[in-house]
C-alpha positions in Angstrom: 0.0 0.0 0.0 2.9 2.4 0.7 4.2 1.7 -2.8 0.9 1.9 -4.7 -1.1 4.7 -3.0 1.6 7.4 -3.5 2.1 6.4 -7.1 -1.6 6.7 -7.8 -1.8 10.0 -5.9 1.2 11.3 -7.9 -0.4 10.4 -11.2 -3.7 12.1 -10.4 -1.9 15.2 -9.1 0.1 15.5 -12.4 -3.2 15.4 -14.3 -4.8 17.9 -12.0 -2.0 20.5 -11.5 0.8 19.4 -13.7 4.2 18.3 -12.6 4.9 19.7 -9.2 7.1 19.0 -6.2 4.3 17.2 -4.3 3.5 14.9 -7.3 7.2 14.1 -7.8 7.8 13.3 -4.2 4.8 11.0 -4.1 6.0 9.1 -7.2 9.6 8.8 -6.0 8.4 7.8 -2.5 6.1 5.1 -3.9 8.8 3.7 -6.2 11.2 3.7 -3.2 8.7 1.7 -1.1 8.2 -0.7 -4.1 11.9 -1.3 -4.2 12.0 -1.9 -0.5 9.1 -4.3 -0.7 10.8 -6.4 -3.5 14.1 -6.5 -1.6 12.3 -7.7 1.6 10.4 -10.4 -0.2 13.6 -11.8 -1.6 15.0 -12.2 1.9 12.0 -13.8 3.5 11.7 -17.6 3.8 7.9 -17.4 3.4 7.3 -14.3 1.3 3.9 -12.7 0.7 4.8 -12.8 -3.0 7.2 -15.6 -4.1 9.3 -13.7 -6.7 10.8 -17.0 -7.8 7.6 -17.8 -9.6 8.5 -15.1 -12.2 11.4 -17.3 -13.4 8.8 -19.0 -15.6 8.3 -17.0 -18.8 4.7 -18.3 -19.2 3.9 -17.2 -15.7 5.4 -13.7 -16.1 3.9 -13.0 -19.5 0.4 -14.2 -18.5 0.5 -11.8 -15.5 1.6 -9.0 -17.8 -1.3 -9.7 -20.1 -3.7 -9.7 -17.2 -2.3 -6.5 -15.7 -2.1 -4.4 -18.9 -5.4 -5.8 -20.3 -7.2 -4.8 -17.1 -5.6 -1.4 -17.1 -7.2 -0.7 -20.5 -10.6 -2.2 -19.4 -10.7 -0.4 -16.0 -10.0 3.1 -17.5 -12.3 2.6 -20.5 -15.1 1.3 -18.3 -15.0 4.4 -16.2 -15.1 6.7 -19.3 -17.8 4.7 -21.2 -20.2 4.8 -18.2 -19.5 8.6 -18.0 -20.2 8.9 -21.7 -23.5 7.1 -21.4 -24.7 9.4 -18.6 -23.1 12.8 -19.2 -23.0 12.9 -23.0 -25.8 10.6 -24.1 -27.9 11.7 -21.2 -29.0 8.3 -19.9 -30.1 7.7 -16.3 -27.9 5.4 -14.2 -30.4 2.6 -14.7 -30.5 3.0 -18.5 -26.7 3.2 -18.6 -26.5 0.0 -16.5 -28.8 -1.8 -19.0 -26.7 -0.7 -21.9 -23.7 -2.2 -20.2 -25.4 -5.6 -20.4 -24.2 -6.5 -23.9 -20.5 -6.0 -23.0 -21.0 -8.2 -19.8 -22.6 -10.8 -22.0 -19.7 -10.7 -24.4 -17.3 -11.2 -21.5 -19.3 -14.2 -20.3 -19.4 -15.8 -23.7 -15.6 -15.3 -24.1 -14.9 -16.7 -20.7 -16.9 -19.9 -21.6 -15.7 -20.4 -25.2 -12.0 -19.4 -24.8 -11.1 -22.5 -22.8 -12.9 -24.7 -25.4 -10.9 -23.1 -28.2 -7.7 -23.5 -26.2 -8.2 -27.3 -26.5 -7.6 -27.0 -30.3 -5.6 -23.8 -30.6 -2.6 -22.7 -28.6 -3.8 -20.5 -25.7 -1.4 -17.7 -26.7 -3.0 -17.5 -30.1 -6.5 -17.5 -28.7 -5.5 -14.6 -26.4 -3.8 -12.7 -29.2 -6.9 -13.1 -31.4 -9.3 -11.9 -28.7 -7.0 -9.0 -27.8 -6.9 -8.1 -31.5 -10.7 -7.7 -31.4 -10.3 -5.6 -28.3 -8.0 -3.3 -30.3 -10.7 -2.8 -32.9 -13.1 -1.8 -30.1 -10.6 0.7 -28.7 -10.0 2.1 -32.1 -13.7 2.7 -32.6 -13.8 4.5 -29.3 -10.8 6.6 -30.2 -12.8 8.1 -33.2 -15.9 9.3 -31.4 -15.3 13.0 -32.0 -14.7 12.4 -35.7 -17.6 10.1 -36.6 -21.3 10.1 -35.9 -21.5 8.4 -32.6 -24.4 6.9 -30.7 -25.2 4.6 -27.8 -25.3 1.4 -29.8 -22.0 2.3 -31.5 -20.2 2.8 -28.2 -21.8 -0.3 -26.7 -20.7 -2.5 -29.6 -17.2 -1.2 -29.4 -17.0 -1.8 -25.6 -18.4 -5.3 -26.2 -15.3 -6.1 -28.2 -13.2 -4.7 -25.4 -15.0 -7.0 -22.9 -14.6 -9.9 -25.3 -10.9 -9.7 -24.9 -11.3 -9.3 -21.1 -13.3 -12.5 -20.8 -10.6 -14.4 -22.8 -7.6 -13.2 -20.9 -9.3 -13.6 -17.6 -10.1 -17.2 -18.3 -6.9 -18.3 -20.1 -4.5 -15.9 -18.2 -5.4 -17.4 -14.8 -5.2 -20.9 -16.3 -1.6 -20.2 -17.6 -0.5 -18.5 -14.3 -1.6 -21.4 -12.1 -0.5 -24.0 -14.6 3.0 -22.5 -14.9 3.6 -22.6 -11.1 4.8 -25.7 -9.2 1.8 -27.6 -7.8 2.7 -26.7 -4.2 2.6 -23.0 -5.1 -0.6 -23.1 -7.1 -2.5 -21.3 -4.4 0.0 -18.4 -4.3 -0.1 -18.2 -8.1 -3.9 -18.0 -8.1 -4.0 -15.3 -5.5 -1.3 -13.3 -7.4 -3.4 -13.6 -10.6 -6.5 -12.2 -8.8 -4.5 -9.4 -7.2 -2.9 -8.4 -10.5 -6.3 -8.1 -12.1 -7.7 -5.9 -9.3 -4.5 -3.8 -9.5 -4.9 -3.4 -13.2 -8.4 -2.1 -12.8 -7.3 0.4 -10.2 -4.3 1.6 -12.2 -6.4 1.9 -15.4 -8.9 4.2 -13.6 -6.0 6.3 -12.2 -4.0 6.5 -15.4 -6.6 6.7 -18.2 -8.9 8.7 -16.1 -6.1 11.2 -15.4 -5.2 11.3 -19.1 -8.8 12.1 -20.0 -9.0 14.7 -17.2 -5.7 16.4 -18.4 -7.0 16.6 -22.0 -10.4 18.0 -20.8 -8.8 20.7 -18.5 -6.4 21.7 -21.3 -9.4 22.4 -23.6 -11.6 23.9 -21.0 -9.1 25.8 -18.9 -9.4 29.2 -20.7 -11.9 31.7 -19.2 -15.3 31.7 -20.8 -17.0 35.1 -21.5 -20.0 35.8 -19.4 -19.4 32.9 -17.0 -18.9 33.6 -13.3 -15.8 32.5 -11.5 -17.5 29.7 -9.5 -19.2 28.4 -12.6 -16.0 28.6 -14.6 -14.3 26.5 -11.9 -17.0 23.8 -12.2 -16.8 23.8 -15.9 -13.0 23.6 -16.1 -12.8 20.8 -13.4 -14.7 18.0 -15.2 -17.7 17.3 -17.5 -19.6 16.2 -14.4 -19.0 19.7 -12.9 -20.2 21.3 -16.1 -23.3 19.2 -16.2 -24.2 20.1 -12.7 -24.3 23.8 -13.5 -25.6 23.4 -17.1 -28.7 25.5 -16.6 -26.6 28.5 -15.6 -24.2 28.3 -18.5 -24.5 30.2 -21.8 -25.6 28.3 -24.8 -23.0 26.0 -26.3 -20.7 25.8 -23.3 -22.0 22.4 -22.2 -21.6 21.1 -25.8 -18.0 22.4 -25.7 -17.4 20.6 -22.4 -18.8 17.3 -23.9 -16.5 17.7 -26.9 -13.6 18.2 -24.6 -14.5 15.0 -22.7 -14.8 13.1 -26.0 -11.3 14.3 -26.9 -10.0 12.9 -23.7 -11.9 9.6 -24.2 -10.4 9.4 -27.6 -6.9 9.9 -26.3 -7.4 7.2 -23.6 -8.9 4.8 -26.1 -6.1 5.4 -28.6 -3.5 4.8 -25.8 -5.3 1.6 -24.9 -5.4 0.4 -28.5 -1.6 0.8 -28.9 -1.0 -1.0 -25.6 -3.3 -3.9 -26.3 -1.9 -4.3 -29.8 1.6 -4.7 -28.3 0.1 -7.0 -25.7 -1.5 -9.2 -28.4 1.9 -9.6 -30.2 3.6 -10.4 -26.9 1.0 -13.1 -26.2 1.3 -14.6 -29.6 5.1 -14.6 -29.7 6.1 -15.5 -26.1 3.3 -18.0 -25.3 3.6 -19.9 -28.6 5.4 -22.7 -26.9 2.5 -23.3 -24.5 0.5 -26.2 -26.0 -3.2 -26.6 -26.3 -5.1 -27.9 -23.4 -5.0 -31.4 -24.8 -1.2 -31.3 -24.7 1.0 -32.0 -21.7 1.7 -28.4 -21.0 1.0 -25.8 -18.3 -2.5 -25.3 -19.5 -3.2 -29.0 -19.3 -1.8 -29.3 -15.8 -3.9 -26.3 -14.7 
């Protein structure tokens, strides 16, 4: 916690106020605690995290896939739900219902991916699913340049969740299968922790990136807007929406366009990251046999 919380705080402060002494100290302090944690784990006879597990390439790559994949999903999920309510104008209940198709896509992927892995190498299955996620991210990265709508955004996010269901099912399988049998419990726990960490980091990083883009576009004073209203508008789209009735015509639309620009930037960043991740999975996990073979996946 001493490693993670200062880093997350530092990232959010950079997005809010730019690079400052407080943000830098938080980042440096968090990284210092992370280094201390790793060094201590290496010395313990019964460590909280057995770093020796990372000697397995399949184990390490599977964890990286889970971590980076969940970073993209966590940040994008935050932004898509905001889009549905603050741009499309849906109620929380309506927005929740529109998130049903992506959840169904994740469920289908989680069920079918292990079946496909019996005939196709797991690394290739994961790479293919991540490739579909890249398509979804690319669609979301063009929302301010193409006619956009609720169904369009939901379909794109469904592709993102399709990749999530696949890597969650096969990634955990690979992590546990690559560990020695007596350490399977530790490997499983580490897999779950990495996924939760990825979601949190995704919200912090991609949310901060979107906020930084938004505030850059909405930071200039707006004629005819009081200081307190200007502060709300420049802070976030949620702030602008809360005072929409008191704003001149066109200001809320300008704020929504700024939010879409931030969402586009976050989605484009995710698209590049997930594309690299797909190549990594295809190349480094190609030696892992299908589930019918005597490989880590079969043991798991």
